[in-house]
N, C-alpha and C positions, 0 to 999 in steps of 0.2 A: 484445502488447498496453499501450494505454495505463495507464500510473502510476494516474492518475484516475479509469478505470473500474475497473483492478485492486483500491484499494481499496473502492469502493463494493460491486461485485460479491462480494468477499470480506469485505463487511462492517465492516471496521477505520472507516472512516467512512460513516455515515450516507446522507450524499445526493453526488454527483459534484461537483456545483457547489462543496460546501464542501470536497470533497479538492481542485478546481481552483483554489480560493482557497486552502489550504493550502501545493500546491506554488509559486504565485506568490509565496505570502511567505518561501519559502523554509525552511519547516517541514519538508520531504521531503528526504530523501538515499536513492538506491541507490549501491551498493557504496561509499559515502565522498563522493560525488559532488551536489551540490546538482542535484536532476530538476525540470523544467519538467514542467507537465500531461502534454504529447504525449512524454516520453520512454518507451521502449519498455522493459518489464519482462519478463526471461526467468526460466524454473524456473534456482534454484541463487544468484538474483538475494539482497543483503541489503539490505532498505529500513529505515531508521528514519523515526519520525513525530512529529513535537514534540507535543504536545497540552499547554497552558498551560505550567504548570512541570515536566511531567515528558514523557519519551521514552519511545516505544515501540520495541523491533528483534525483525524478525523475519524470517526466511529463506521465499524463494519457493520452495513444493513443486508446485505443479500453477499451470496457469494456463488456465481453463476461463472461453467467455463466457458461459455460464447457468448457476448453481449454486443448488442449494434451499437454505433458511437452514440444515437439519442441517449440511449437504454444506459450509458457507464453512469453517469452521474448520479444515478438512481441507486448504485451499490454502496455507496457511501454518505456521510452527512460530516459536512464539514465542521468542527468545533472551534478550530481559531487558523488561523495563517499569518 
């Protein structure tokens, strides 16, 4: 699954266009490497997203196309905020 879609489906970022812009600005990394919006994310990848002055780091646990709001938090495990 593309990283911009994963960020939207997992509700880390509210809209896919915002996730796409964050990737283009270089604020998203997968396993320590800057990620374009089209980069593929897999189970076990460590993703870091920069928000303003802070960063959120999480590990991907599941990759599902459609997830209910209640189950979205189960797609990843927070490592740091």
